[in-house]
Backbone as JSON, one array per atom type, in Angstrom:
{
  "sequence": "MVKALFINGSPRKNYNTAQLLHRAMEGAQEAGAEVEMVDLYERTLNYKGCMSCFACKLKGGRKGVCSFPDGLKPVMEKAVEADVLVCGSPVYCGYPTAGLRAFMERLVFPAVNYSDFGHPLTGKPKRSATILTMNCPDEETYRANNYHILMDASARQLGMFGPTELLYSFDTYQFNDYSRYDAAQLPEERKARVRETRFPQDLQKAYELGKRLATEAGQE",
  "N": [[0.84, -1.2, 0.0], [0.44, 2.26, -0.74], [2.19, 4.71, 1.08], [1.47, 7.74, 2.54], [2.65, 10.75, 3.74], [2.0, 13.64, 5.6], [3.05, 16.83, 6.35], [2.62, 19.29, 8.63], [3.69, 22.44, 8.79], [2.84, 24.64, 10.15], [2.11, 26.64, 13.04], [-0.52, 26.58, 13.7], [-3.07, 24.36, 14.08], [-5.49, 23.98, 12.81], [-6.01, 25.78, 10.81], [-5.5, 27.7, 7.78], [-3.24, 26.42, 6.35], [-3.24, 23.86, 7.53], [-5.84, 23.03, 6.9], [-5.74, 22.83, 4.11], [-3.81, 20.83, 3.86], [-5.16, 18.71, 5.08], [-7.2, 18.3, 3.23], [-5.68, 17.49, 1.04], [-4.74, 15.14, 2.12], [-7.12, 13.72, 2.36], [-7.64, 13.35, -0.35], [-5.5, 11.68, -1.07], [-6.09, 9.48, 0.51], [-8.48, 8.71, -0.64], [-7.5, 7.72, -2.98], [-6.5, 5.38, -2.14], [-4.32, 5.33, -0.43], [-2.33, 4.86, 2.54], [-2.53, 7.07, 5.12], [-1.04, 9.79, 7.01], [-0.77, 12.47, 9.32], [1.51, 14.91, 10.51], [2.01, 17.27, 12.96], [4.26, 19.74, 13.19], [4.55, 21.64, 15.14], [3.52, 20.57, 17.41], [3.36, 20.36, 20.9], [4.62, 18.29, 22.25], [6.51, 17.44, 20.51], [9.6, 17.76, 20.48], [12.28, 19.29, 19.03], [15.11, 20.24, 16.93], [16.81, 21.91, 14.2], [19.29, 20.64, 11.86], [21.95, 19.2, 13.67], [24.61, 19.02, 13.15], [25.97, 16.64, 13.74], [26.97, 14.75, 12.08], [26.49, 12.05, 11.87], [25.2, 10.88, 9.76], [27.1, 10.78, 7.83], [29.09, 9.08, 8.54], [31.52, 6.54, 7.97], [30.46, 3.32, 7.32], [28.2, 3.8, 8.74], [24.62, 4.46, 9.06], [23.19, 5.57, 6.17], [21.53, 8.32, 4.53], [19.38, 8.98, 6.2], [18.35, 10.95, 8.94], [19.54, 10.41, 12.16], [19.59, 11.61, 14.59], [18.98, 11.65, 18.05], [16.14, 12.73, 18.93], [12.88, 14.28, 19.3], [12.11, 14.39, 16.63], [13.15, 12.25, 15.29], [11.59, 9.75, 14.86], [9.76, 10.79, 13.05], [11.36, 11.46, 10.88], [12.12, 8.92, 10.07], [9.67, 7.96, 9.13], [9.27, 9.77, 7.03], [11.31, 9.09, 5.26], [10.52, 6.55, 4.52], [8.13, 7.0, 3.26], [5.95, 7.0, 0.41], [4.71, 9.1, -0.66], [5.1, 12.49, 0.03], [3.99, 15.35, 1.52], [4.44, 18.64, 2.26], [3.5, 21.45, 4.24], [3.23, 24.98, 4.73], [2.82, 28.22, 6.19], [3.81, 31.47, 4.93], [6.39, 33.14, 6.4], [7.86, 36.13, 6.8], [8.93, 35.94, 4.23], [9.81, 33.34, 4.02], [9.49, 29.73, 4.56], [8.07, 28.46, 7.65], [10.08, 28.37, 10.66], [9.95, 25.89, 11.84], [9.34, 24.1, 9.7], [11.55, 24.54, 8.08], [13.58, 23.56, 9.69], [12.85, 20.86, 9.72], [13.26, 20.29, 7.0], [16.05, 20.64, 6.77], [16.89, 18.44, 8.25], [15.89, 16.4, 6.72], [16.98, 16.69, 4.13], [19.84, 17.05, 4.3], [21.06, 14.53, 5.17], [20.7, 13.09, 2.84], [22.45, 14.16, 1.04], [25.21, 13.24, -0.75], [28.39, 12.91, 0.14], [30.4, 11.57, -1.11], [29.72, 11.35, -3.73], [28.33, 13.72, -5.28], [26.54, 13.83, -7.35], [24.81, 11.73, -7.07], [22.54, 11.45, -4.94], [21.68, 10.16, -1.65], [18.95, 9.04, -1.52], [17.24, 6.92, -1.07], [14.13, 5.26, -1.05], [12.25, 6.18, -3.88], [10.04, 9.02, -4.16], [6.91, 10.72, -4.53], [6.25, 14.17, -4.23], [5.18, 17.27, -2.67], [4.77, 20.78, -1.98], [2.82, 22.89, -0.03], [1.96, 26.21, 0.13], [0.89, 28.9, 2.08], [-0.29, 32.3, 2.29], [-0.24, 35.93, 2.87], [0.25, 37.39, 0.64], [-1.21, 38.73, -2.28], [-1.51, 37.57, -4.89], [-0.13, 35.53, -7.58], [1.42, 37.07, -9.3], [2.28, 39.25, -7.73], [3.65, 37.78, -5.84], [5.84, 36.83, -7.32], [6.94, 39.26, -8.13], [7.96, 40.2, -5.75], [10.03, 38.53, -5.39], [9.56, 36.21, -4.01], [9.38, 33.76, -5.19], [11.96, 33.04, -5.6], [13.03, 32.77, -3.02], [11.19, 31.05, -1.69], [10.37, 28.98, -3.51], [12.78, 27.79, -4.26], [13.62, 26.6, -1.9], [11.5, 24.78, -1.47], [11.74, 23.16, -3.71], [13.84, 21.52, -3.18], [12.9, 19.08, -2.4], [12.73, 17.77, -4.74], [14.92, 16.18, -5.12], [14.22, 13.7, -4.27], [12.44, 12.73, -6.06], [9.72, 13.39, -8.42], [8.41, 16.64, -7.87], [6.15, 19.24, -6.73], [4.45, 22.46, -6.44], [1.92, 24.13, -4.56], [0.1, 27.04, -4.29], [-1.58, 29.18, -1.98], [-3.12, 32.11, -1.97], [-3.52, 35.34, -0.36], [-4.71, 34.73, 2.13], [-7.04, 34.23, 4.84], [-6.45, 35.57, 7.96], [-7.17, 36.23, 10.67], [-9.68, 35.59, 13.16], [-11.22, 37.68, 14.0], [-10.92, 40.6, 12.65], [-11.15, 43.18, 13.62], [-9.86, 43.41, 16.01], [-7.19, 43.77, 15.56], [-4.23, 45.55, 14.42], [-4.3, 46.09, 11.27], [-4.54, 47.6, 8.85], [-4.0, 47.58, 6.12], [-4.98, 45.25, 5.26], [-7.83, 44.69, 4.43], [-10.75, 43.47, 5.93], [-13.06, 42.9, 4.49], [-12.23, 42.28, 1.88], [-10.6, 40.1, 2.43], [-12.45, 38.31, 3.5], [-14.04, 37.9, 1.27], [-12.27, 36.64, -0.49], [-11.82, 34.39, 1.01], [-14.29, 33.15, 0.83], [-14.6, 32.7, -1.88], [-12.15, 32.09, -3.38], [-10.6, 30.41, -1.7], [-12.05, 27.94, -1.32], [-11.62, 26.85, -3.86], [-8.89, 26.46, -3.76], [-8.79, 24.5, -1.81], [-9.98, 22.4, -3.18], [-8.07, 22.03, -5.17], [-5.99, 21.13, -3.58], [-7.04, 18.69, -2.68], [-7.19, 17.3, -5.13], [-4.48, 17.29, -5.73], [-3.37, 15.64, -3.67], [-4.7, 13.23, -4.25], [-3.81, 12.72, -6.86], [-0.99, 12.45, -6.52], [-0.84, 10.2, -4.85], [-2.04, 8.29, -6.49], [-0.27, 8.23, -8.68], [2.05, 7.4, -7.37], [1.28, 4.84, -6.67], [1.27, 3.6, -9.09], [3.82, 3.17, -9.83]],
  "CA": [[0.0, 0.0, 0.0], [1.14, 3.54, -0.79], [2.23, 5.45, 2.33], [1.51, 9.18, 2.29], [2.91, 11.5, 4.96], [1.68, 15.06, 5.46], [3.79, 17.58, 7.37], [2.09, 20.63, 8.87], [4.71, 23.34, 9.32], [2.2, 25.82, 10.74], [1.79, 26.52, 14.46], [-1.97, 26.48, 13.84], [-3.43, 23.0, 13.69], [-6.78, 23.89, 12.15], [-6.27, 26.94, 9.98], [-5.36, 27.58, 6.32], [-2.29, 25.38, 5.92], [-3.73, 22.56, 8.0], [-7.04, 22.67, 6.14], [-5.3, 22.39, 2.78], [-3.14, 19.54, 4.03], [-6.18, 17.69, 5.35], [-7.88, 18.0, 1.97], [-4.74, 16.68, 0.26], [-4.73, 13.83, 2.76], [-8.36, 13.05, 1.96], [-7.47, 12.93, -1.73], [-4.6, 10.52, -1.08], [-6.82, 8.36, 1.09], [-9.45, 8.31, -1.66], [-6.75, 6.95, -3.97], [-6.1, 4.11, -1.55], [-3.09, 5.44, 0.34], [-2.32, 4.9, 4.01], [-2.17, 8.47, 5.33], [-0.73, 10.26, 8.36], [-0.43, 13.88, 9.43], [2.37, 15.28, 11.63], [2.06, 18.7, 13.27], [5.6, 20.0, 13.68], [4.5, 22.51, 16.32], [2.96, 19.84, 18.55], [4.19, 20.66, 22.07], [5.41, 17.12, 22.66], [7.5, 17.13, 19.47], [10.74, 18.63, 20.8], [13.36, 19.04, 18.07], [15.78, 21.38, 16.32], [17.32, 21.61, 12.87], [20.5, 19.81, 11.81], [22.85, 19.41, 14.81], [25.99, 18.83, 12.69], [26.62, 15.48, 14.38], [27.57, 14.03, 10.96], [26.26, 10.6, 11.94], [24.75, 10.42, 8.44], [28.26, 10.72, 6.93], [30.08, 8.15, 9.07], [31.8, 5.3, 7.23], [29.83, 2.18, 7.97], [26.99, 4.22, 9.42], [23.4, 4.42, 8.26], [23.16, 6.72, 5.27], [20.27, 8.75, 3.93], [18.34, 9.33, 7.16], [18.85, 11.59, 10.16], [19.35, 9.54, 13.31], [19.79, 12.35, 15.84], [17.95, 11.12, 18.97], [15.22, 13.68, 19.55], [11.49, 14.02, 18.95], [11.88, 14.33, 15.19], [13.72, 11.02, 14.71], [10.58, 8.86, 14.27], [9.15, 11.47, 11.9], [12.3, 11.31, 9.77], [12.01, 7.53, 9.61], [8.44, 7.89, 8.33], [9.46, 10.55, 5.81], [12.17, 8.33, 4.36], [9.78, 5.38, 4.06], [6.91, 7.41, 2.58], [5.89, 7.04, -1.06], [4.23, 10.45, -0.94], [5.41, 13.43, 1.11], [3.44, 16.68, 1.27], [4.75, 19.58, 3.33], [2.75, 22.69, 4.15], [3.71, 26.03, 5.61], [2.57, 29.62, 5.86], [5.01, 32.24, 4.63], [6.76, 34.07, 7.46], [8.99, 36.99, 6.42], [9.48, 35.5, 2.96], [10.34, 31.98, 4.11], [8.65, 28.8, 5.32], [8.27, 28.59, 9.09], [11.32, 27.79, 11.2], [9.71, 24.46, 12.07], [9.48, 23.34, 8.46], [12.93, 24.65, 7.61], [14.36, 22.6, 10.49], [12.52, 19.54, 9.18], [13.91, 20.14, 5.69], [17.47, 20.4, 7.02], [17.07, 17.07, 8.73], [15.53, 15.48, 5.64], [17.8, 16.85, 2.93], [21.29, 16.91, 4.49], [21.52, 13.13, 5.13], [20.65, 12.57, 1.47], [23.58, 14.69, 0.27], [26.25, 12.21, -0.79], [29.7, 13.56, 0.12], [31.31, 10.81, -1.97], [29.27, 11.48, -5.11], [27.28, 14.72, -5.22], [25.57, 13.59, -8.42], [23.93, 10.6, -6.74], [22.1, 11.59, -3.54], [21.28, 8.94, -0.95], [17.54, 9.33, -1.26], [16.48, 5.73, -0.74], [12.9, 5.02, -1.8], [11.73, 7.35, -4.62], [8.75, 9.46, -3.66], [6.24, 11.89, -5.07], [6.15, 15.14, -3.16], [4.65, 18.59, -2.97], [4.77, 21.77, -0.9], [1.69, 23.8, -0.04], [2.34, 27.47, 0.78], [-0.2, 29.85, 2.31], [0.34, 33.61, 2.52], [-1.0, 37.16, 2.68], [0.52, 37.89, -0.72], [-2.53, 38.65, -2.93], [-1.59, 36.78, -6.12], [1.17, 35.02, -8.03], [2.19, 38.17, -9.9], [2.94, 39.94, -6.61], [4.56, 36.78, -5.27], [7.07, 36.83, -8.11], [7.51, 40.61, -8.12], [8.69, 40.34, -4.48], [11.08, 37.51, -5.4], [9.25, 35.07, -3.15], [9.61, 32.52, -5.93], [13.38, 32.68, -5.43], [13.23, 32.34, -1.65], [10.33, 29.94, -1.3], [10.35, 27.86, -4.46], [14.07, 27.1, -4.23], [13.6, 25.73, -0.72], [10.55, 23.7, -1.68], [12.16, 22.25, -4.78], [14.82, 20.55, -2.68], [12.24, 17.78, -2.36], [12.9, 17.17, -6.05], [15.99, 15.18, -5.11], [13.62, 12.41, -3.95], [11.52, 12.36, -7.14], [8.94, 14.52, -8.92], [7.82, 17.48, -6.83], [5.39, 20.37, -7.23], [4.03, 23.45, -5.46], [0.56, 24.66, -4.58], [0.03, 28.29, -3.55], [-2.87, 29.72, -1.58], [-2.83, 33.53, -1.78], [-4.47, 36.27, 0.3], [-5.47, 33.91, 3.07], [-7.72, 34.86, 5.98], [-5.56, 35.33, 9.09], [-7.74, 36.42, 12.0], [-11.11, 35.35, 13.31], [-11.86, 38.98, 14.21], [-9.95, 41.6, 12.2], [-11.31, 44.42, 14.37], [-8.97, 43.39, 17.18], [-5.77, 43.85, 15.17], [-3.76, 46.64, 13.56], [-4.08, 45.48, 9.96], [-5.29, 48.5, 7.98], [-3.78, 47.27, 4.71], [-5.57, 43.94, 4.99], [-9.25, 44.89, 4.7], [-11.46, 42.23, 6.21], [-14.04, 42.62, 3.45], [-11.55, 41.58, 0.79], [-10.15, 38.81, 2.94], [-13.62, 37.45, 3.61], [-14.47, 37.56, -0.09], [-11.33, 35.63, -0.99], [-12.08, 33.18, 1.79], [-15.53, 32.54, 0.36], [-14.57, 32.38, -3.32], [-10.93, 31.46, -3.87], [-10.07, 29.36, -0.83], [-12.64, 26.63, -1.66], [-10.94, 26.35, -5.05], [-7.58, 25.96, -3.31], [-9.04, 23.24, -1.12], [-10.21, 21.39, -4.22], [-6.77, 21.77, -5.79], [-5.23, 20.31, -2.63], [-7.62, 17.35, -2.75], [-6.75, 16.71, -6.4], [-3.05, 17.07, -5.6], [-3.14, 14.44, -2.88], [-5.19, 12.06, -4.98], [-2.92, 12.48, -8.0], [0.31, 11.96, -6.06], [-1.0, 8.83, -4.37], [-2.31, 7.46, -7.65], [0.97, 8.09, -9.44], [2.97, 6.56, -6.58], [0.8, 3.48, -6.73], [1.49, 3.05, -10.43], [5.27, 2.97, -10.06]],
  "C": [[0.87, 1.25, 0.0], [1.05, 4.23, 0.57], [2.39, 6.93, 2.02], [1.62, 9.93, 3.62], [2.71, 12.98, 4.69], [2.27, 15.82, 6.65], [3.22, 18.99, 7.49], [3.15, 21.5, 9.55], [4.14, 24.61, 9.89], [1.96, 25.6, 12.23], [0.29, 26.32, 14.7], [-2.44, 25.16, 13.25], [-4.7, 22.91, 12.85], [-7.06, 25.05, 11.2], [-5.89, 26.67, 8.53], [-4.48, 26.42, 5.87], [-2.79, 24.0, 6.29], [-4.95, 22.11, 7.21], [-6.69, 22.17, 4.74], [-4.62, 21.03, 2.85], [-4.15, 18.42, 4.29], [-6.94, 17.33, 4.08], [-6.97, 17.16, 1.06], [-4.69, 15.27, 0.81], [-5.98, 13.04, 2.4], [-8.27, 12.55, 0.52], [-6.59, 11.7, -1.83], [-5.3, 9.28, -0.55], [-7.86, 7.82, 0.1], [-8.78, 7.45, -2.73], [-6.19, 5.66, -3.4], [-4.85, 4.14, -0.7], [-3.34, 5.32, 1.84], [-1.77, 6.27, 4.39], [-1.89, 8.77, 6.8], [-0.34, 11.72, 8.31], [0.47, 14.08, 10.66], [2.34, 16.8, 11.77], [3.41, 19.01, 13.9], [5.61, 20.87, 14.93], [3.75, 21.86, 17.49], [3.91, 20.01, 19.74], [5.09, 19.5, 22.49], [6.5, 16.78, 21.66], [8.67, 18.1, 19.62], [11.91, 18.32, 19.86], [13.98, 20.36, 17.61], [16.17, 21.0, 14.9], [18.56, 20.74, 12.95], [21.46, 20.19, 12.93], [24.32, 19.22, 14.45], [26.71, 17.7, 13.43], [27.35, 14.63, 13.35], [27.45, 12.51, 11.06], [25.86, 10.04, 10.58], [25.9, 10.34, 7.44], [29.32, 9.73, 7.4], [30.27, 6.94, 8.16], [31.22, 4.13, 8.01], [28.55, 2.52, 8.71], [25.77, 4.14, 8.51], [23.3, 5.71, 7.46], [21.73, 7.07, 4.87], [19.16, 9.11, 4.89], [18.97, 9.92, 8.4], [18.53, 10.7, 11.35], [19.58, 10.27, 14.63], [18.64, 12.02, 16.8], [17.12, 12.21, 19.66], [13.81, 13.38, 19.04], [11.22, 13.88, 17.48], [12.36, 13.02, 14.57], [12.66, 10.09, 14.14], [9.88, 9.47, 13.07], [10.05, 11.33, 10.68], [12.26, 9.9, 9.2], [10.78, 7.37, 8.71], [8.59, 8.62, 7.01], [10.3, 9.78, 4.79], [11.41, 7.15, 3.75], [8.53, 5.74, 3.25], [7.05, 7.32, 1.06], [5.45, 8.42, -1.54], [4.53, 11.32, 0.27], [4.89, 14.81, 0.71], [3.7, 17.56, 2.48], [3.93, 20.85, 3.14], [3.28, 23.71, 5.13], [3.12, 27.38, 5.21], [3.89, 30.3, 5.55], [5.23, 33.25, 5.75], [8.0, 34.84, 7.01], [9.7, 36.47, 5.16], [10.03, 34.09, 2.95], [9.28, 31.04, 4.69], [8.9, 29.02, 6.81], [9.59, 27.94, 9.51], [11.15, 26.3, 11.43], [9.88, 23.63, 10.82], [10.9, 23.41, 7.93], [13.84, 23.7, 8.38], [14.12, 21.18, 10.0], [13.25, 19.3, 7.87], [15.42, 19.94, 5.84], [17.72, 18.94, 7.37], [16.74, 16.03, 7.67], [16.56, 15.49, 4.51], [19.28, 16.55, 3.19], [21.77, 15.45, 4.51], [21.52, 12.54, 3.72], [21.78, 13.09, 0.59], [24.75, 13.73, 0.39], [27.61, 12.87, -0.94], [30.7, 12.82, -0.76], [30.93, 10.89, -3.44], [28.07, 12.43, -5.13], [26.19, 14.49, -6.27], [24.59, 12.49, -8.14], [23.55, 10.67, -5.26], [21.59, 10.27, -2.97], [19.81, 9.06, -0.54], [16.7, 8.11, -0.92], [15.27, 5.56, -1.65], [12.48, 6.28, -2.56], [10.36, 7.73, -4.09], [8.22, 10.63, -4.46], [6.07, 12.88, -3.94], [5.56, 16.45, -3.64], [4.81, 19.48, -1.74], [3.59, 22.7, -1.09], [2.07, 25.04, 0.76], [1.13, 28.38, 0.9], [0.39, 31.19, 2.7], [-0.64, 34.76, 2.35], [-0.83, 37.74, 1.28], [-0.73, 37.69, -1.58], [-2.62, 37.75, -4.15], [-0.19, 36.38, -6.56], [2.03, 36.1, -8.66], [2.95, 38.94, -8.82], [3.97, 39.04, -5.95], [5.9, 36.81, -6.0], [7.74, 38.2, -8.13], [8.33, 40.85, -6.86], [9.76, 39.27, -4.31], [10.82, 36.36, -4.41], [9.52, 33.76, -3.86], [11.07, 32.08, -5.84], [13.6, 32.11, -4.03], [12.47, 31.06, -1.34], [10.44, 28.74, -2.22], [11.66, 27.07, -4.4], [14.14, 26.16, -3.04], [12.7, 24.52, -0.94], [11.05, 22.68, -2.69], [13.32, 21.34, -4.38], [14.21, 19.15, -2.57], [12.38, 17.05, -3.69], [14.03, 16.15, -6.1], [15.44, 13.78, -4.82], [12.69, 11.9, -5.05], [10.73, 13.57, -7.57], [8.31, 15.32, -7.78], [7.07, 18.65, -7.47], [4.98, 21.29, -6.09], [2.58, 23.83, -5.66], [0.53, 25.91, -3.71], [-1.41, 28.6, -3.17], [-2.63, 31.17, -1.16], [-3.93, 34.24, -0.98], [-5.33, 35.55, 1.33], [-5.99, 34.72, 4.26], [-6.93, 34.53, 7.24], [-6.23, 35.31, 10.45], [-9.21, 36.06, 12.02], [-11.88, 36.65, 13.47], [-10.84, 40.07, 13.88], [-10.03, 42.9, 13.0], [-10.38, 44.52, 15.57], [-7.52, 43.7, 16.83], [-5.48, 45.08, 14.32], [-3.38, 46.03, 12.21], [-4.82, 46.29, 8.89], [-5.13, 48.17, 6.5], [-4.32, 45.9, 4.32], [-7.07, 44.02, 5.28], [-10.01, 43.57, 4.84], [-12.46, 41.87, 5.12], [-13.42, 41.85, 2.3], [-11.13, 40.18, 1.23], [-11.32, 37.82, 3.02], [-14.1, 37.0, 2.24], [-13.58, 36.49, -0.69], [-11.56, 34.3, -0.28], [-13.29, 32.42, 1.25], [-15.45, 32.05, -1.08], [-13.34, 31.6, -3.75], [-10.48, 30.29, -3.01], [-10.74, 28.0, -1.08], [-12.01, 26.01, -2.91], [-9.58, 25.78, -4.69], [-7.74, 24.63, -2.58], [-9.27, 22.11, -2.12], [-8.91, 21.03, -4.92], [-5.92, 20.88, -4.88], [-5.73, 18.87, -2.65], [-7.13, 16.63, -4.0], [-5.26, 16.42, -6.38], [-2.77, 15.79, -4.84], [-3.56, 13.18, -3.6], [-4.26, 11.7, -6.14], [-1.58, 11.9, -7.56], [0.22, 10.51, -5.61], [-1.25, 7.86, -5.53], [-1.04, 7.18, -8.44], [1.98, 7.22, -8.7], [2.56, 5.1, -6.64], [1.03, 2.8, -8.06], [2.96, 2.76, -10.71], [5.7, 1.58, -9.64]]
}
């Protein structure tokens, strides 16, 4: 059976990023995959980024997977064994969250082959995707602000494990009550309109993404 792992890099377990990931997970499950979601900001999941222990580079050691003994170790094992990996994150200051960036360090660095850079130690091939949510109003503005350089380059590191893609959700609704916050340039009326019209389309895209990735993984 296809194993599909979904990584929520948002501190919010039930908001935009999480909702899109859950829809992608439903799509993968519809395609017959065994699915699991991991919330990186779960309080019990105590971890950091790469600790430079170099255990993944030791001669005779286990290659291709981070074995640093902390809360992320079992998650890394699942990520390596997954046939489908979907990561999600809001955009914070032009980057994925610190939680997802730490996860990516721990996933990608062990796969870098110091003896042959052209042949990474990726183990099982996998289909992957990154879902990004943000205040940025549209893709034109996203690219005009060079977010595609900062964000896409980071996300496309998953391409070392197999085909990867990106799904953007723009102009997302941030607050339950905008009247409580200093956010004059983010009019609630526009945000609510986008929430009602565009976000459902993004949810459908996420569902189709998860279903497609799981289907394709099952055909390999």
